[in-house]
Every structure is written in structure tokens, then in C-alpha cells.
N, C-alpha and C positions, 0 to 999 in steps of 0.2 A: 504494500500500500504506500503510494508516494504522496507527499504533502504538496499542496498547491503553493507555488511561489507567490509571495506578496511583493510586487514591485513598488518602488517609490514613485511619488507623484511630483509634478513640478512644484507644488506647494511644499512638499517635503524638502526639496532641494533649496528653495529660497527662504525657508523659515529661518529666522535669526537664531543661530546657535552660538555665536561668538559672545554676545553680551551676557549670556546666562552663566558663564564661567567666571564667577566673582569670588573673591575671598579676602579676608583680612591679612595684612602683612605687617610685621613689626620691623620698623627701622630703628636700629640701635641709636641711642642718643636723641631720637626724634619722637617716636611713638608709633601708634597704629595708623595705617592708611588702608583704604579699600582699593583693590586692583582687580583687573580682569585680563583675560587673554586677548591677543591681537587677532583681528579677523584677517582672512586671506586678502581682502581688498585693501586693508590698511597696510599690510606687509608690502604688497605690490606698490602702493602709493608712496610709501617711505623710500623704497628702492628707486622708483622712477624720479621723484622730486629731488632727492638728495643723494644721487648716485655716488658722488665723490666727497661727501661730507658726513662722516659718521656722527659727529656732534649734533648736526641738524636732524639726522635720522633719529637719534636718541631723544631729542626734544620733542619731535613729532610723536614718537611712540609713547613717551611719558604723558603727553597731553591727551592721548586717546585712552590709555590704560590705567591711569591713576584717577579713580572716581571720587574719592573723598580723602583729602580736600580736592577741590577742582583745580587742576593744573593746566595752565595755558602753556604754549611754547615759550613765551617770555618768562614765565615763572620757572619753567624747566631750565632755562638758560641761567637764571639766578641761582637755582638749586645746584646746577653743575659747578658754578663758581664757589659755592659755599660748602660743598660736601667733599669728603675725602674720596679717593679713587674707588675704594671698594663698596661704598654705600650704594651708589646708583648701579655699579657693575653687578652686584649681588641681586639687586632688584630686577635689573634687565634680564639676568640669567633666569630668574624665577618666572618672569613674564614669558620668556622664550619657552620654558618648560610647559607653562599653562597653554601656550599657543601651539604646542606640538612641534617646536623648531629645534629641539635638542637631539643629540645623537641617539639617546635612549628612547626617543618618541617612536610610536608605531609608524611604520612606513606606509606610504599611500599605496593605493592599488595601481599606481602608474609605473611601478618599477619594472 
């Protein structure tokens, strides 16, 4: 007896799944913030807009993925100047993990 395959719909493909991945994150010496993972569209936009500027990519990503407090790209720039090297780096690595961008993340079906 075989089971009937249930295929995805276009609504399933376009339903927002990026913003649902939120969690609290503790920044040492700062406190708790609320973050989420990066969507595929945001990842592509960061790469396209700031191809040769990793600092600008980081500001763009922080402005999208830090939910509480609300961070703009300008605030992210001030944060970059005020923080030590590891503070934002550790956060960025965690956002990458939440977004499925790390080596340990599950591979896509396009391999």
C-alpha cells in the first residue's frame, strides 16, 4: 500500500518562514537583544548592494536581524565603532547559524 504524495502549493513556497525564527541573544556587557535569521532575499540583497564592503554588509544584516532594540544601518555603524571585535562577530556567526549559512547547516536539495 503506497501513500499519496502531498505536494507543496505556491502559497507554501511564498509563506514567510524567515521572520518566524526569532530568539533572545545575550550580548556580554550589553544585555539581551531579540534577533532573527536572515531571509534568502536579504542575503542576496546584502551581497548585491555591498559586494566589496563587508562592513556595509554587516550593517545591513544587523539592521534587518536585530529586532529589539530596533537597529538602523546608522546605529549599526555606531555599534561597530563602539564594540570590540568579537561582540558583533559572535552575533553575526549566530545569525548565520539561524539562517542556515554555516558549514554544519543542512545542505539544500540543489547539491
